[in-house]
VOGU-3710 file (C-alpha; in Angstrom, 3 decimals, decimal comma):
1> msiqirgrdp> 29,874/-58,194/12,025  26,570/-56,753/10,247  24,744/-54,052/11,428  21,036/-54,696/11,439  18,437/-52,395/12,415  14,597/-53,967/12,948  15,499/-56,045/10,060  16,657/-52,608/8,135  20,188/-52,436/7,020  21,557/-48,603/7,923
11> rtqlirrpgg> 24,250/-49,656/5,215  22,020/-49,518/2,331  19,344/-46,528/3,474  18,556/-43,933/5,685  16,297/-45,205/8,731  14,333/-42,683/10,064  14,404/-41,375/13,427  10,896/-41,085/15,778  9,654/-37,578/15,489  10,119/-34,880/13,139
21> alnlmddgsw> 8,662/-30,912/12,967  7,478/-28,762/10,735  7,090/-24,564/10,594  5,305/-22,148/8,837  8,087/-20,020/7,671  7,697/-15,588/7,914  7,520/-15,504/4,484  4,585/-17,770/3,687  6,751/-21,300/3,483  7,193/-24,143/5,410
31> egrekftcaw> 10,209/-26,049/6,784  10,326/-29,008/7,623  12,527/-31,268/9,882  13,729/-35,186/10,055  16,844/-37,287/11,593  17,628/-40,071/10,437  20,190/-42,579/11,158  22,949/-45,244/8,873  26,114/-46,640/8,296  29,055/-43,991/8,907
41> tsvrrlapir> 30,506/-45,931/5,662  27,435/-44,943/3,205  26,753/-40,914/4,294  28,229/-40,278/1,245  25,839/-42,692/-0,842  22,770/-41,766/1,360  22,956/-38,689/2,450  20,203/-36,264/0,569  20,709/-33,684/-1,706  20,412/-30,426/-1,682
51> nltphqefpt> 17,366/-28,676/-3,539  16,443/-32,173/-5,235  15,727/-35,296/-2,199  11,957/-34,342/-1,280  10,380/-35,125/2,493  9,231/-38,415/2,734  5,435/-37,599/4,027  5,362/-33,784/1,759  7,231/-34,404/-1,408  6,416/-30,820/-2,485
61> llctlcgivr> 9,484/-29,904/0,637  12,862/-30,421/-0,632  16,227/-30,834/0,973  18,337/-27,171/1,896  20,278/-28,982/4,628  21,929/-31,952/5,917  23,968/-31,574/9,171  25,954/-35,069/9,928  27,213/-36,450/12,816  29,912/-39,448/13,750
71> tkagmadldv> 28,055/-41,214/16,376  29,640/-44,971/17,923  29,815/-48,460/16,498  30,133/-47,041/12,936  26,843/-45,206/12,914  26,323/-41,776/11,977  22,839/-39,436/12,448  21,653/-37,025/9,972  19,478/-33,824/10,792  17,977/-32,732/7,343
81> tyrglfdapp> 16,082/-29,236/7,181  13,708/-29,666/4,182  12,276/-26,110/2,267  8,725/-25,582/0,193  5,496/-24,758/-0,572  1,819/-26,187/-0,030  0,272/-23,316/-1,518  1,923/-20,178/-2,823  1,425/-17,188/-0,463  0,377/-13,980/-1,868
91> ptlepttstg> 3,848/-11,210/-3,091  5,322/-9,552/-0,291  5,682/-5,330/-1,019  9,078/-3,525/1,071  8,812/-0,592/0,154  11,387/1,833/0,602  11,739/5,933/1,048  14,078/7,988/0,606  14,641/11,932/-0,524  16,678/13,219/-3,323
101> eqpvethdlf> 17,075/16,495/-5,258  15,813/16,928/-8,323  15,554/19,787/-11,253  13,421/22,405/-10,317  11,754/22,544/-13,421  10,673/18,938/-12,603  8,497/20,446/-10,311  4,424/20,220/-10,558  3,819/23,896/-10,206  6,098/24,296/-13,720
111> rdvseedqek> 4,789/21,483/-15,308  2,958/23,575/-18,491  5,796/25,892/-18,934  6,519/25,237/-22,568  9,722/23,780/-23,834  9,528/27,389/-25,939  10,237/29,443/-22,260  12,563/26,750/-20,947  14,796/27,332/-23,624  14,209/31,354/-23,087
121> irnyfekggt> 15,170/30,730/-19,330  18,260/28,132/-19,821  19,403/30,884/-22,458  19,582/33,815/-20,189  21,303/31,647/-17,150  23,790/30,602/-19,538  24,574/33,628/-21,980  23,474/36,310/-20,177  21,562/38,906/-21,758  17,926/40,795/-21,330
131> kptltgsaqk> 15,174/39,354/-19,219  13,318/37,274/-21,349  9,279/38,089/-21,547  7,334/35,206/-19,448  3,703/34,808/-17,366  2,597/32,571/-15,418  4,261/29,606/-14,098  7,051/30,125/-17,043  7,672/33,898/-15,012  6,826/32,331/-11,617
141> lfqkklkgia> 9,874/29,375/-12,957  12,409/32,197/-13,464  11,592/34,275/-10,290  12,613/30,612/-8,495  16,063/29,959/-10,386  16,647/34,291/-9,865  16,872/33,489/-6,275  19,134/30,484/-7,036  16,566/27,982/-6,656  18,432/25,004/-8,795
151> syvapstivk> 16,715/21,898/-7,818  14,074/20,805/-4,683  13,892/18,128/-2,082  11,779/15,324/-3,819  10,858/12,131/-2,145  12,036/8,969/-4,022  10,607/5,154/-3,828  11,931/1,636/-4,181  9,399/-1,374/-4,171  10,690/-4,383/-3,743
161> vvtlsagqpf> 8,212/-7,138/-4,743  8,978/-10,177/-3,617  7,335/-13,743/-4,640  7,423/-17,450/-3,976  6,372/-20,329/-6,514  7,026/-24,052/-7,384  7,945/-23,270/-10,591  10,785/-21,859/-11,837  10,522/-18,195/-13,421  12,459/-17,757/-16,709
171> siadvgtvyq> 12,023/-14,718/-18,534  13,329/-10,898/-17,500  11,802/-9,323/-20,850  10,356/-6,774/-18,831  13,010/-5,948/-16,879  12,946/-1,275/-18,348  9,123/-1,787/-18,497  6,921/1,253/-17,131  4,077/0,225/-15,124  1,287/2,315/-14,291
181> gipidlpnqy> -0,341/1,701/-10,601  2,400/-1,611/-10,093  3,513/-2,366/-7,922  1,391/0,035/-5,585  -1,299/3,211/-6,497  0,984/5,964/-7,317  0,678/9,690/-5,893  -0,862/11,593/-8,595  -1,640/10,046/-12,387  1,313/11,541/-14,276
191> mswlktsktw> 3,678/9,005/-11,881  5,162/5,903/-12,919  7,217/2,454/-12,161  10,131/1,525/-13,609  11,094/-2,288/-13,305  14,606/-1,862/-12,771  15,785/-5,811/-11,839  14,651/-8,900/-11,478  16,526/-11,777/-9,985  15,810/-15,366/-8,804
201> rrlggmwitq> 16,901/-18,141/-6,907  15,840/-21,576/-5,727  15,536/-22,558/-2,109  14,340/-26,236/-1,250  11,369/-26,603/-3,870  10,434/-23,598/-3,893  12,156/-20,358/-6,457  11,985/-16,603/-4,285  11,791/-14,103/-6,600  12,506/-10,618/-6,858
211> edyqlsgrng> 11,654/-7,341/-8,244  12,377/-3,996/-8,005  9,962/-1,253/-9,480  11,431/2,396/-9,037  8,201/5,492/-8,223  9,111/8,063/-11,246  9,700/11,761/-10,762  6,331/14,238/-10,396  6,086/13,801/-14,585  6,684/10,476/-15,019
221> wdadly> 9,001/8,239/-16,636  10,370/9,806/-20,339  8,325/7,805/-22,705  10,837/8,096/-25,413  13,399/6,724/-23,266  11,492/4,364/-21,741
//
């Protein structure tokens, strides 16, 4: 005996059930939910394909999940979840700040210490001998090191930038690039951001890209190395 639902054959097509829902997600994307019925023996052929099958009314939303339950009379119920964008939301920024030790020589107080004076100080502590003749900030640095102060606690900040897009990103060429004022304003004019990673993944009808930026020390990222 063949199964018919109001003239439609569940062996050859999904029968959409009444209802459905749309939800705006916390990342600015949209989620759709729809329920379907088909013959159990046709599930493998008719079930939607992840990241490929579109929502019937909102084609920018693509299938991400499909739950299937076998029911009576050789039928199956499908609960399908779709995900995607109507309009791309602005990127979200998630900063994480902690503290860590930095060499005392990198502190702003000692920015003006010449390489020659730095070398005199290093030689004294590594080789000994007479105290070097120093003035100004170099003398202050020398006094700190005489007290055993070799480092100071400095803030360390990483900013995660998450972007949602309908198109697939491709380039990772800018990983390792130093930026000024991106992704957020800098504490002082000398500091800069280094893009340390870039990853992306597909979810339904959208791509989720994450970029990580690390804030430099007080003197910025070394221009010769970056």
